[in-house]
Short mmCIF file of the C-alpha atoms (twelve columns), coordinates in Angstrom:
data_MODEL
# 
_entry.id   MODEL 
# 
loop_
_atom_site.group_PDB 
_atom_site.id 
_atom_site.type_symbol 
_atom_site.label_atom_id 
_atom_site.label_alt_id 
_atom_site.label_comp_id 
_atom_site.label_asym_id 
_atom_site.label_seq_id 
_atom_site.Cartn_x 
_atom_site.Cartn_y 
_atom_site.Cartn_z 
_atom_site.pdbx_PDB_model_num 
ATOM 1   C CA . MET A 1   25.366 -14.116 54.194 1 
ATOM 2   C CA . SER A 2   28.320 -13.453 52.299 1 
ATOM 3   C CA . ALA A 3   28.508 -10.716 48.743 1 
ATOM 4   C CA . LEU A 4   30.280 -11.408 45.864 1 
ATOM 5   C CA . GLU A 5   32.630 -9.202  44.317 1 
ATOM 6   C CA . PRO A 6   31.298 -5.831  43.241 1 
ATOM 7   C CA . SER A 7   32.669 -6.901  39.813 1 
ATOM 8   C CA . VAL A 8   30.170 -9.965  38.851 1 
ATOM 9   C CA . LEU A 9   27.437 -8.050  40.067 1 
ATOM 10  C CA . GLU A 10  28.278 -5.320  37.344 1 
ATOM 11  C CA . ALA A 11  29.081 -8.141  34.680 1 
ATOM 12  C CA . LEU A 12  25.839 -9.631  35.417 1 
ATOM 13  C CA . LYS A 13  24.051 -6.105  34.300 1 
ATOM 14  C CA . ARG A 14  24.995 -6.319  31.140 1 
ATOM 15  C CA . TYR A 15  22.639 -9.091  29.988 1 
ATOM 16  C CA . ASP A 16  18.983 -9.417  29.919 1 
ATOM 17  C CA . SER A 17  17.370 -12.066 32.539 1 
ATOM 18  C CA . PRO A 18  16.514 -14.387 29.134 1 
ATOM 19  C CA . THR A 19  19.912 -14.746 28.765 1 
ATOM 20  C CA . LEU A 20  21.145 -15.560 31.943 1 
ATOM 21  C CA . ALA A 21  18.047 -17.903 32.096 1 
ATOM 22  C CA . ASN A 22  19.411 -20.097 29.553 1 
ATOM 23  C CA . ALA A 23  23.141 -19.440 30.979 1 
ATOM 24  C CA . ILE A 24  22.051 -21.278 34.250 1 
ATOM 25  C CA . GLU A 25  20.111 -23.783 32.617 1 
ATOM 26  C CA . LEU A 26  24.072 -25.247 31.199 1 
ATOM 27  C CA . PHE A 27  25.078 -25.584 34.686 1 
ATOM 28  C CA . GLU A 28  21.946 -28.085 35.614 1 
ATOM 29  C CA . VAL A 29  21.325 -26.872 39.595 1 
ATOM 30  C CA . ARG A 30  18.278 -26.996 39.283 1 
ATOM 31  C CA . PRO A 31  15.083 -27.781 36.868 1 
ATOM 32  C CA . ARG A 32  14.386 -24.752 33.754 1 
ATOM 33  C CA . ASP A 33  10.845 -24.567 35.217 1 
ATOM 34  C CA . ASP A 34  12.160 -22.627 38.375 1 
ATOM 35  C CA . GLY A 35  14.194 -19.919 39.497 1 
ATOM 36  C CA . TYR A 36  11.611 -17.168 38.043 1 
ATOM 37  C CA . MET A 37  8.924  -15.433 39.296 1 
ATOM 38  C CA . GLY A 38  5.465  -15.606 37.530 1 
ATOM 39  C CA . HIS A 39  4.103  -13.178 34.770 1 
ATOM 40  C CA . GLU A 40  2.281  -11.089 37.037 1 
ATOM 41  C CA . VAL A 41  4.892  -9.674  38.976 1 
ATOM 42  C CA . ARG A 42  5.543  -6.640  35.972 1 
ATOM 43  C CA . CYS A 43  8.646  -4.622  35.793 1 
ATOM 44  C CA . LEU A 44  6.292  -1.321  36.328 1 
ATOM 45  C CA . PHE A 45  9.542  1.051   34.847 1 
ATOM 46  C CA . PRO A 46  11.279 -0.603  32.215 1 
ATOM 47  C CA . ASP A 47  13.366 2.545   30.902 1 
ATOM 48  C CA . LEU A 48  15.328 1.992   34.432 1 
ATOM 49  C CA . GLY A 49  16.959 -0.916  33.206 1 
ATOM 50  C CA . VAL A 50  18.700 -3.862  35.035 1 
ATOM 51  C CA . MET A 51  18.338 -4.186  38.543 1 
ATOM 52  C CA . VAL A 52  20.820 -6.456  40.558 1 
ATOM 53  C CA . GLY A 53  21.102 -7.179  44.037 1 
ATOM 54  C CA . TYR A 54  20.401 -8.922  47.487 1 
ATOM 55  C CA . ALA A 55  17.198 -9.872  48.915 1 
ATOM 56  C CA . ALA A 56  15.896 -8.404  51.844 1 
ATOM 57  C CA . THR A 57  12.380 -10.041 52.856 1 
ATOM 58  C CA . ALA A 58  9.677  -8.865  54.674 1 
ATOM 59  C CA . THR A 59  5.706  -9.984  54.524 1 
ATOM 60  C CA . MET A 60  3.070  -7.095  54.905 1 
ATOM 61  C CA . ARG A 61  -1.299 -6.304  54.781 1 
ATOM 62  C CA . ALA A 62  -2.922 -3.425  54.247 1 
ATOM 63  C CA . ARG A 63  -6.230 -4.854  55.373 1 
ATOM 64  C CA . GLY A 64  -7.494 -3.852  58.635 1 
ATOM 65  C CA . ARG A 65  -5.903 -1.881  61.468 1 
ATOM 66  C CA . GLY A 66  -2.784 -3.099  62.960 1 
ATOM 67  C CA . ALA A 67  0.794  -1.877  64.099 1 
ATOM 68  C CA . ARG A 68  2.482  0.400   61.779 1 
ATOM 69  C CA . ASP A 69  6.032  -0.004  62.966 1 
ATOM 70  C CA . PRO A 70  8.870  0.338   59.546 1 
ATOM 71  C CA . GLU A 71  11.637 -0.287  61.615 1 
ATOM 72  C CA . PRO A 72  11.729 -3.741  61.504 1 
ATOM 73  C CA . LEU A 73  12.206 -3.603  58.053 1 
ATOM 74  C CA . THR A 74  14.772 -0.389  58.203 1 
ATOM 75  C CA . THR A 75  16.559 -2.346  60.819 1 
ATOM 76  C CA . HIS A 76  16.724 -5.553  58.327 1 
ATOM 77  C CA . VAL A 77  17.757 -4.052  55.605 1 
ATOM 78  C CA . GLN A 78  21.008 -3.122  56.903 1 
ATOM 79  C CA . THR A 79  21.863 -6.528  57.633 1 
ATOM 80  C CA . VAL A 80  21.639 -7.742  54.155 1 
ATOM 81  C CA . PRO A 81  24.733 -6.566  51.810 1 
ATOM 82  C CA . GLY A 82  24.327 -3.834  49.276 1 
ATOM 83  C CA . PRO A 83  22.987 -3.239  46.778 1 
ATOM 84  C CA . ARG A 84  19.149 -4.417  48.252 1 
ATOM 85  C CA . ILE A 85  16.264 -5.280  46.581 1 
ATOM 86  C CA . VAL A 86  13.151 -5.530  49.126 1 
ATOM 87  C CA . VAL A 87  11.157 -8.140  48.305 1 
ATOM 88  C CA . VAL A 88  7.588  -8.326  50.245 1 
ATOM 89  C CA . GLN A 89  5.210  -10.754 50.103 1 
ATOM 90  C CA . ASP A 90  1.386  -9.404  50.907 1 
ATOM 91  C CA . LEU A 91  -0.658 -11.650 53.359 1 
ATOM 92  C CA . ASP A 92  -3.752 -9.792  52.744 1 
ATOM 93  C CA . ASP A 93  -6.177 -12.233 50.565 1 
ATOM 94  C CA . PRO A 94  -6.417 -11.008 48.070 1 
ATOM 95  C CA . PRO A 95  -3.729 -9.217  48.048 1 
ATOM 96  C CA . ALA A 96  -2.899 -5.913  46.661 1 
ATOM 97  C CA . HIS A 97  -5.638 -3.897  48.750 1 
ATOM 98  C CA . GLY A 98  -3.318 -0.977  49.606 1 
ATOM 99  C CA . ALA A 99  0.063  -0.081  48.796 1 
ATOM 100 C CA . LEU A 100 3.155  -0.441  51.027 1 
ATOM 101 C CA . TRP A 101 5.298  1.132   48.572 1 
ATOM 102 C CA . GLY A 102 5.259  4.879   47.503 1 
ATOM 103 C CA . GLU A 103 7.300  7.853   47.515 1 
ATOM 104 C CA . VAL A 104 7.718  8.247   51.063 1 
ATOM 105 C CA . MET A 105 9.098  4.503   51.075 1 
ATOM 106 C CA . ALA A 106 10.811 4.632   47.964 1 
ATOM 107 C CA . THR A 107 12.671 7.701   48.934 1 
ATOM 108 C CA . THR A 108 13.710 6.236   52.597 1 
ATOM 109 C CA . PHE A 109 14.879 2.931   51.051 1 
ATOM 110 C CA . THR A 110 17.203 4.827   48.357 1 
ATOM 111 C CA . ALA A 111 18.645 6.236   51.346 1 
ATOM 112 C CA . LEU A 112 19.176 2.852   52.858 1 
ATOM 113 C CA . GLY A 113 20.797 1.687   49.926 1 
ATOM 114 C CA . CYS A 114 18.164 -0.098  48.288 1 
ATOM 115 C CA . LEU A 115 17.489 -0.711  44.553 1 
ATOM 116 C CA . GLY A 116 13.940 -1.382  44.434 1 
ATOM 117 C CA . THR A 117 10.820 -3.817  46.009 1 
ATOM 118 C CA . VAL A 118 9.946  -6.703  44.393 1 
ATOM 119 C CA . THR A 119 6.047  -7.499  45.575 1 
ATOM 120 C CA . ASP A 120 3.045  -9.665  45.011 1 
ATOM 121 C CA . GLY A 121 0.999  -6.834  46.419 1 
ATOM 122 C CA . SER A 122 0.615  -3.029  44.933 1 
ATOM 123 C CA . VAL A 123 3.136  -0.079  44.985 1 
ATOM 124 C CA . ARG A 124 1.318  3.930   43.608 1 
ATOM 125 C CA . ASP A 125 3.336  7.220   43.498 1 
ATOM 126 C CA . LEU A 126 4.902  6.186   40.478 1 
ATOM 127 C CA . ASP A 127 6.261  9.421   38.974 1 
ATOM 128 C CA . GLU A 128 7.613  10.251  42.523 1 
ATOM 129 C CA . ALA A 129 9.337  6.371   42.567 1 
ATOM 130 C CA . ARG A 130 10.465 6.418   38.912 1 
ATOM 131 C CA . ALA A 131 11.847 9.838   39.165 1 
ATOM 132 C CA . ILE A 132 14.265 8.768   42.002 1 
ATOM 133 C CA . GLY A 133 15.111 5.720   39.909 1 
ATOM 134 C CA . PHE A 134 13.595 3.484   42.978 1 
ATOM 135 C CA . HIS A 135 12.336 -0.173  40.591 1 
ATOM 136 C CA . PHE A 136 8.812  -0.887  41.250 1 
ATOM 137 C CA . PHE A 137 8.098  -4.686  40.374 1 
ATOM 138 C CA . ALA A 138 4.783  -5.594  41.176 1 
ATOM 139 C CA . PRO A 139 1.261  -6.969  39.688 1 
ATOM 140 C CA . ALA A 140 -1.074 -4.190  40.531 1 
ATOM 141 C CA . VAL A 141 -0.969 -0.356  41.006 1 
ATOM 142 C CA . THR A 142 -3.456 1.447   43.186 1 
ATOM 143 C CA . VAL A 143 -4.664 4.890   44.847 1 
ATOM 144 C CA . SER A 144 -4.248 3.913   48.726 1 
ATOM 145 C CA . HIS A 145 -1.971 2.738   51.397 1 
ATOM 146 C CA . GLY A 146 -4.554 1.363   53.208 1 
ATOM 147 C CA . TYR A 147 -3.543 0.278   56.501 1 
ATOM 148 C CA . ALA A 148 -0.287 -0.889  55.012 1 
ATOM 149 C CA . ARG A 149 2.019  -1.949  57.774 1 
ATOM 150 C CA . VAL A 150 4.899  -4.846  57.717 1 
ATOM 151 C CA . GLU A 151 4.074  -7.871  59.827 1 
ATOM 152 C CA . GLY A 152 7.240  -9.637  59.503 1 
ATOM 153 C CA . VAL A 153 11.021 -9.378  58.214 1 
ATOM 154 C CA . GLY A 154 13.896 -11.855 57.902 1 
ATOM 155 C CA . ALA A 155 12.309 -15.111 56.774 1 
ATOM 156 C CA . PRO A 156 12.397 -16.636 53.573 1 
ATOM 157 C CA . VAL A 157 9.011  -15.522 51.538 1 
ATOM 158 C CA . THR A 158 6.914  -16.345 48.137 1 
ATOM 159 C CA . VAL A 159 6.153  -13.704 45.606 1 
ATOM 160 C CA . GLY A 160 5.328  -14.482 42.171 1 
ATOM 161 C CA . GLY A 161 5.285  -18.377 42.838 1 
ATOM 162 C CA . LEU A 162 9.342  -17.955 43.790 1 
ATOM 163 C CA . THR A 163 10.575 -18.311 47.375 1 
ATOM 164 C CA . VAL A 164 12.959 -15.640 48.329 1 
ATOM 165 C CA . ALA A 165 15.319 -16.038 51.538 1 
ATOM 166 C CA . PRO A 166 17.028 -12.747 52.635 1 
ATOM 167 C CA . GLY A 167 20.417 -12.769 50.958 1 
ATOM 168 C CA . ASP A 168 19.691 -14.207 47.631 1 
ATOM 169 C CA . LEU A 169 20.661 -12.791 44.341 1 
ATOM 170 C CA . LEU A 170 18.133 -11.292 42.365 1 
ATOM 171 C CA . HIS A 171 18.367 -10.472 38.428 1 
ATOM 172 C CA . ALA A 172 15.299 -8.606  37.100 1 
ATOM 173 C CA . ASP A 173 14.348 -6.497  34.055 1 
ATOM 174 C CA . LYS A 174 11.455 -5.466  31.728 1 
ATOM 175 C CA . HIS A 175 10.883 -9.430  31.419 1 
ATOM 176 C CA . GLY A 176 10.668 -10.152 34.926 1 
ATOM 177 C CA . VAL A 177 12.107 -11.385 38.161 1 
ATOM 178 C CA . LEU A 178 15.298 -14.177 38.313 1 
ATOM 179 C CA . LEU A 179 16.960 -15.913 40.818 1 
ATOM 180 C CA . ILE A 180 20.993 -16.359 40.300 1 
ATOM 181 C CA . PRO A 181 22.459 -19.358 42.293 1 
ATOM 182 C CA . ALA A 182 25.512 -17.915 43.955 1 
ATOM 183 C CA . GLU A 183 27.333 -20.824 43.298 1 
ATOM 184 C CA . ILE A 184 27.319 -19.931 39.848 1 
ATOM 185 C CA . ALA A 185 27.502 -16.607 39.543 1 
ATOM 186 C CA . ALA A 186 30.589 -15.633 39.115 1 
ATOM 187 C CA . GLU A 187 30.906 -18.198 36.127 1 
ATOM 188 C CA . LEU A 188 27.543 -16.710 34.306 1 
ATOM 189 C CA . PRO A 189 28.570 -14.152 32.563 1 
ATOM 190 C CA . ALA A 190 31.363 -16.403 30.331 1 
ATOM 191 C CA . ALA A 191 28.537 -19.474 30.242 1 
ATOM 192 C CA . ALA A 192 25.999 -16.374 28.640 1 
ATOM 193 C CA . ASP A 193 28.853 -15.041 26.496 1 
ATOM 194 C CA . ARG A 194 28.426 -18.541 24.946 1 
ATOM 195 C CA . VAL A 195 24.773 -18.574 24.821 1 
ATOM 196 C CA . ILE A 196 24.930 -14.977 22.594 1 
ATOM 197 C CA . ALA A 197 27.411 -15.896 20.322 1 
ATOM 198 C CA . ALA A 198 25.779 -19.021 19.313 1 
ATOM 199 C CA . GLU A 199 22.356 -17.545 18.858 1 
ATOM 200 C CA . GLN A 200 23.960 -14.889 16.963 1 
ATOM 201 C CA . GLU A 201 25.387 -17.398 14.771 1 
ATOM 202 C CA . TYR A 202 21.953 -19.070 13.646 1 
ATOM 203 C CA . ILE A 203 20.070 -16.497 13.527 1 
ATOM 204 C CA . GLY A 204 22.582 -14.869 11.184 1 
ATOM 205 C CA . TRP A 205 22.982 -18.321 9.244  1 
ATOM 206 C CA . VAL A 206 18.299 -18.197 9.207  1 
ATOM 207 C CA . ARG A 207 18.735 -14.514 7.626  1 
ATOM 208 C CA . SER A 208 21.352 -15.315 5.115  1 
ATOM 209 C CA . PRO A 209 21.638 -16.429 1.426  1 
ATOM 210 C CA . GLU A 210 22.949 -19.861 2.807  1 
ATOM 211 C CA . PHE A 211 19.490 -20.607 4.860  1 
ATOM 212 C CA . ASP A 212 18.041 -23.715 4.118  1 
ATOM 213 C CA . PRO A 213 15.197 -25.364 5.911  1 
ATOM 214 C CA . ALA A 214 16.323 -28.938 5.601  1 
ATOM 215 C CA . GLN A 215 19.122 -27.832 7.644  1 
ATOM 216 C CA . LEU A 216 17.220 -26.522 10.768 1 
ATOM 217 C CA . ALA A 217 17.464 -29.427 12.842 1 
ATOM 218 C CA . VAL A 218 20.998 -29.958 12.514 1 
ATOM 219 C CA . ARG A 219 22.018 -25.838 12.929 1 
ATOM 220 C CA . ARG A 220 19.928 -25.803 15.661 1 
ATOM 221 C CA . SER A 221 21.317 -28.926 17.419 1 
ATOM 222 C CA . THR A 222 24.627 -27.369 16.252 1 
ATOM 223 C CA . MET A 223 23.759 -24.215 18.488 1 
ATOM 224 C CA . LYS A 224 22.885 -26.008 21.790 1 
ATOM 225 C CA . ASP A 225 26.152 -28.242 21.082 1 
ATOM 226 C CA . ALA A 226 27.975 -24.133 20.999 1 
ATOM 227 C CA . PHE A 227 26.157 -23.172 24.900 1 
ATOM 228 C CA . THR A 228 28.879 -25.490 26.562 1 
ATOM 229 C CA . SER A 229 32.069 -26.257 24.575 1 
# 
């Protein structure tokens, strides 16, 4: 897996995920209802802002006793370009019975160049994780780790309905988690700027004295045309 220029990642951080989702649509590289996680995977620390990084992947369980060896995951994340985001699929049924992620894991993986975790399981130690700037995206918070352990690493996982492979580029913020197609990542900032400019021109007209309900369809069509111009 090869990393993009750091400047591309920094440029992507300037935009929120809805704007980038709109910009991705312009390239027609995937269906519009694909490429993002479901609403159940929530941003727990919106004030930390945007997270952009490459996925390291793992599966976990917290029910029943099992071998607890974090070394495969700590080794795997170091094979992924930085900055890194650890994406963890919880295999328990139902999931989120025990938290793999808390203060100790957040501290450890921050030292390993990880920005945060995205999981369909649970997390804990919210104040401590937030204090070190480690992003938590999860559907649940719990008090215990149970028998939390890593089951596998380095294979594609499915979290929030989205399949994520090691090295995939993710953009995550208070709206949710978006997969950025690597082949268009460098072109997205310019496309996002076109989307913003066209939308703001339309919104400015709606808010102006010149607003005419009879012109809504025409103006909306003009806005969409401007996305690709």
